FIFI-347034 format. One record per atom (N, C-alpha, C, CB): residue number from 1; residue in three letters; x, y, z. Coordinates in pm, 1 decimal. Each point is the difference from the previous one (the first is absolute). Glycine has a CB too. Example, Ala and Ser with C-alpha at 12.3 -4.5 7.8 and 13.67 -1.06 7.14 Angstrom:
# residues 2
{1, 'ala', {1319.0, -569.0, 780.0}};
{1, 'ala', {-89.0, 119.0, 0.0}};
{1, 'ala', {90.0, 120.0, 0.0}};
{1, 'ala', {-189.2, -117.3, 124.6}};
{2, 'ser', {154.2, 222.3, -196.6}};
{2, 'ser', {82.0, 119.0, 6.0}};
{2, 'ser', {-77.0, 109.0, 73.0}};
{2, 'ser', {118.4, -62.8, -214.5}};
This chain:
# residues 47
{1, 'met', {85.3, -109.5, 5.1}};
{1, 'met', {-84.4, 88.4, -8.4}};
{1, 'met', {82.0, 144.5, 6.0}};
{1, 'met', {-184.3, -171.4, 99.2}};
{2, 'arg', {296.6, 168.1, -34.9}};
{2, 'arg', {82.2, 119.2, 22.7}};
{2, 'arg', {55.2, 23.5, -143.0}};
{2, 'arg', {64.0, -44.3, 260.2}};
{3, 'ile', {-22.6, -53.1, -336.3}};
{3, 'ile', {53.0, 20.0, -139.8}};
{3, 'ile', {-79.0, 68.3, -88.2}};
{3, 'ile', {106.5, -185.4, 26.1}};
{4, 'leu', {-232.1, 122.8, -34.2}};
{4, 'leu', {-111.2, 65.9, -74.6}};
{4, 'leu', {-19.1, 143.2, 37.5}};
{4, 'leu', {-110.3, -215.9, -14.6}};
{5, 'leu', {117.5, 265.9, 145.2}};
{5, 'leu', {-18.5, 121.9, 36.4}};
{5, 'leu', {121.4, 99.1, -49.0}};
{5, 'leu', {-141.8, -103.8, 193.3}};
{6, 'ala', {266.2, 49.8, -180.9}};
{6, 'ala', {116.8, 62.7, -31.8}};
{6, 'ala', {12.2, 4.6, -149.1}};
{6, 'ala', {101.3, -70.7, 213.1}};
{7, 'phe', {-152.5, -23.3, -294.6}};
{7, 'phe', {-9.3, 12.1, -129.0}};
{7, 'phe', {-118.4, 108.1, -58.5}};
{7, 'phe', {100.1, -245.5, 14.3}};
{8, 'ser', {-193.2, 259.0, 65.8}};
{8, 'ser', {-110.2, 81.4, -35.1}};
{8, 'ser', {49.4, 144.7, 10.8}};
{8, 'ser', {-173.3, -173.6, 79.7}};
{9, 'leu', {217.0, 201.1, 27.3}};
{9, 'leu', {56.3, 148.6, 29.0}};
{9, 'leu', {121.5, 19.3, -99.1}};
{9, 'leu', {-66.1, 1.6, 267.9}};
{10, 'leu', {143.7, -84.4, -291.3}};
{10, 'leu', {96.9, 40.8, -109.1}};
{10, 'leu', {-52.9, 34.4, -115.3}};
{10, 'leu', {142.1, -128.6, 83.8}};
{11, 'thr', {-247.9, 36.8, -134.0}};
{11, 'thr', {-60.7, 26.4, -146.9}};
{11, 'thr', {-89.0, 116.3, 11.8}};
{11, 'thr', {1.3, -244.7, -74.2}};
{12, 'leu', {-60.2, 292.1, 179.8}};
{12, 'leu', {-69.9, 126.2, 26.2}};
{12, 'leu', {97.4, 116.7, -19.7}};
{12, 'leu', {-157.4, -115.1, 164.5}};
{13, 'ala', {285.1, 108.0, -112.1}};
{13, 'ala', {98.4, 105.2, 14.9}};
{13, 'ala', {34.7, 20.8, -137.6}};
{13, 'ala', {88.6, -54.2, 229.7}};
{14, 'ala', {-51.2, -56.3, -301.7}};
{14, 'ala', {58.8, 8.7, -127.8}};
{14, 'ala', {-109.4, 58.0, -93.0}};
{14, 'ala', {163.4, -197.6, 45.4}};
{15, 'ala', {-296.3, 169.7, -43.1}};
{15, 'ala', {-96.9, 41.9, -81.6}};
{15, 'ala', {-28.7, 160.2, 14.4}};
{15, 'ala', {-90.3, -244.7, 14.9}};
{16, 'cys', {114.2, 306.2, 121.6}};
{16, 'cys', {-32.0, 123.1, 29.3}};
{16, 'cys', {108.9, 85.5, -63.4}};
{16, 'cys', {-125.9, -68.6, 208.5}};
{17, 'gly', {253.5, 34.6, -233.9}};
{17, 'gly', {103.2, 86.6, -69.2}};
{17, 'gly', {102.4, 52.8, 125.9}};
{17, 'gly', {-183.9, 84.8, -213.5}};
{18, 'val', {180.1, -179.2, 306.7}};
{18, 'val', {83.4, 39.8, 120.5}};
{18, 'val', {140.9, -0.8, -51.6}};
{18, 'val', {-158.2, -100.2, 181.0}};
{19, 'asp', {196.2, 74.3, -273.4}};
{19, 'asp', {153.8, 5.4, -52.8}};
{19, 'asp', {3.3, 132.8, -54.7}};
{19, 'asp', {43.3, -249.5, -64.6}};
{20, 'gly', {-124.2, 335.1, 40.3}};
{20, 'gly', {28.0, 129.3, -63.9}};
{20, 'gly', {-80.4, 27.0, -123.6}};
{20, 'gly', {222.8, -18.2, 89.2}};
{21, 'pro', {-211.8, 135.1, -145.3}};
{21, 'pro', {-74.8, 19.2, -132.0}};
{21, 'pro', {65.9, -86.1, -118.2}};
{21, 'pro', {-64.7, 245.8, 77.0}};
{22, 'pro', {-20.7, -244.3, -180.7}};
{22, 'pro', {60.8, -81.3, -114.7}};
{22, 'pro', {125.1, 65.0, -51.8}};
{22, 'pro', {-226.2, -81.1, -67.8}};
{23, 'gln', {327.2, 20.6, 17.0}};
{23, 'gln', {113.3, 41.4, -59.3}};
{23, 'gln', {16.1, -37.3, -148.5}};
{23, 'gln', {88.3, -11.5, 223.6}};
{24, 'pro', {-63.9, 92.7, -311.1}};
{24, 'pro', {12.6, -52.0, -148.3}};
{24, 'pro', {124.8, -64.6, -5.8}};
{24, 'pro', {-130.9, 177.5, -108.3}};
{25, 'pro', {145.0, -302.4, 17.7}};
{25, 'pro', {102.4, -77.5, -12.0}};
{25, 'pro', {115.0, 89.0, -56.6}};
{25, 'pro', {-150.8, -206.8, -24.7}};
{26, 'lys', {274.1, 151.2, 58.2}};
{26, 'lys', {115.8, 66.1, -69.9}};
{26, 'lys', {18.8, -30.3, -136.8}};
{26, 'lys', {101.8, -0.4, 198.7}};
{27, 'ala', {-43.2, 84.7, -292.3}};
{27, 'ala', {3.2, -27.3, -119.2}};
{27, 'ala', {118.2, -118.6, -22.0}};
{27, 'ala', {-101.4, 248.9, -50.4}};
{28, 'thr', {53.5, -345.2, 11.9}};
{28, 'thr', {82.3, -114.3, -56.2}};
{28, 'thr', {-16.0, -39.6, -128.8}};
{28, 'thr', {-1.6, -71.0, 196.1}};
{29, 'thr', {-39.6, 158.3, -276.7}};
{29, 'thr', {-15.3, -38.4, -151.0}};
{29, 'thr', {128.2, 46.9, -70.4}};
{29, 'thr', {-263.1, 25.0, -1.7}};
{30, 'ala', {280.2, -77.8, -117.4}};
{30, 'ala', {117.3, 31.0, -73.1}};
{30, 'ala', {-33.5, 136.6, -82.3}};
{30, 'ala', {75.0, -263.3, -14.3}};
{31, 'pro', {33.8, 329.6, -15.5}};
{31, 'pro', {-30.6, 124.4, -77.8}};
{31, 'pro', {-83.9, -15.4, -119.1}};
{31, 'pro', {205.1, 77.5, 75.8}};
{32, 'gly', {-291.0, 5.3, -97.3}};
{32, 'gly', {-74.0, 6.9, -118.9}};
{32, 'gly', {-141.6, -90.7, 21.4}};
{32, 'gly', {238.0, 36.3, -145.3}};
{33, 'val', {-244.5, -98.5, 257.6}};
{33, 'val', {-123.1, -74.3, 43.0}};
{33, 'val', {-88.4, 68.0, 83.5}};
{33, 'val', {119.4, -184.6, -17.2}};
{34, 'ser', {-247.8, 195.2, -9.8}};
{34, 'ser', {-82.5, 63.1, 88.6}};
{34, 'ser', {-112.3, -103.8, 38.2}};
{34, 'ser', {58.6, 235.3, -99.7}};
{35, 'ile', {-106.8, -207.6, 216.5}};
{35, 'ile', {-121.6, -81.0, 21.4}};
{35, 'ile', {-118.5, 74.2, 83.8}};
{35, 'ile', {162.3, -205.1, -8.5}};
{36, 'thr', {-277.5, 203.8, -77.4}};
{36, 'thr', {-96.6, 65.6, 54.2}};
{36, 'thr', {-126.5, -62.5, 36.6}};
{36, 'thr', {106.3, 153.0, -109.2}};
{37, 'gly', {-223.5, -120.1, 165.3}};
{37, 'gly', {-117.1, -72.9, -0.9}};
{37, 'gly', {-86.5, 38.5, 116.2}};
{37, 'gly', {115.9, -180.5, -116.7}};
{38, 'glu', {-215.5, 110.7, 142.1}};
{38, 'glu', {-97.4, 40.9, 91.0}};
{38, 'glu', {-49.9, -115.1, 80.8}};
{38, 'glu', {-58.8, 181.1, -150.0}};
{39, 'ala', {36.6, -200.9, 259.3}};
{39, 'ala', {-54.2, -110.1, 83.1}};
{39, 'ala', {-127.8, 65.3, 71.0}};
{39, 'ala', {243.3, -123.7, 40.4}};
{40, 'arg', {-355.4, 21.7, -41.6}};
{40, 'arg', {-108.1, 33.2, 83.1}};
{40, 'arg', {-43.7, -109.8, 60.1}};
{40, 'arg', {-59.0, 171.3, -123.1}};
{41, 'met', {3.7, -165.0, 253.2}};
{41, 'met', {-46.1, -121.1, 69.1}};
{41, 'met', {-112.4, 57.2, 64.9}};
{41, 'met', {215.8, -129.2, 34.0}};
{42, 'gly', {-317.0, 46.1, -20.6}};
{42, 'gly', {-134.6, 19.6, 59.1}};
{42, 'gly', {-110.8, -111.1, -25.6}};
{42, 'gly', {59.0, 240.6, -26.8}};
{43, 'val', {-150.4, -194.2, 83.2}};
{43, 'val', {-141.1, -93.4, -23.2}};
{43, 'val', {-110.2, 96.1, -58.4}};
{43, 'val', {44.9, -168.1, 215.8}};
{44, 'thr', {-92.4, 131.4, -328.4}};
{44, 'thr', {-113.6, 70.4, -44.0}};
{44, 'thr', {-143.8, -90.2, -13.6}};
{44, 'thr', {185.6, 151.1, -122.8}};
{45, 'gly', {-286.1, -78.9, 107.3}};
{45, 'gly', {-114.9, -82.3, -15.6}};
{45, 'gly', {-125.1, 85.9, 40.1}};
{45, 'gly', {138.8, -217.3, 46.9}};
{46, 'ser', {-243.7, 139.2, -55.4}};
{46, 'ser', {-133.3, 72.3, 30.8}};
{46, 'ser', {-76.4, -121.8, 58.5}};
{46, 'ser', {-4.5, 197.1, -199.4}};
{47, 'leu', {-94.8, -154.6, 279.7}};
{47, 'leu', {-112.5, -99.8, 57.3}};
{47, 'leu', {-119.1, 28.0, -55.3}};
{47, 'leu', {96.7, -23.9, 205.5}};
């Protein structure tokens, strides 16, 4: 039971962003190469 509680608290802390605001990745692409895009997450629908 203690392991489950500890895992739950760790998961909750990670989901809340306790490690700080999001950081952009460091540029690791080769010269002349660009990566662009958009990501969306969510749930949509109607009742």
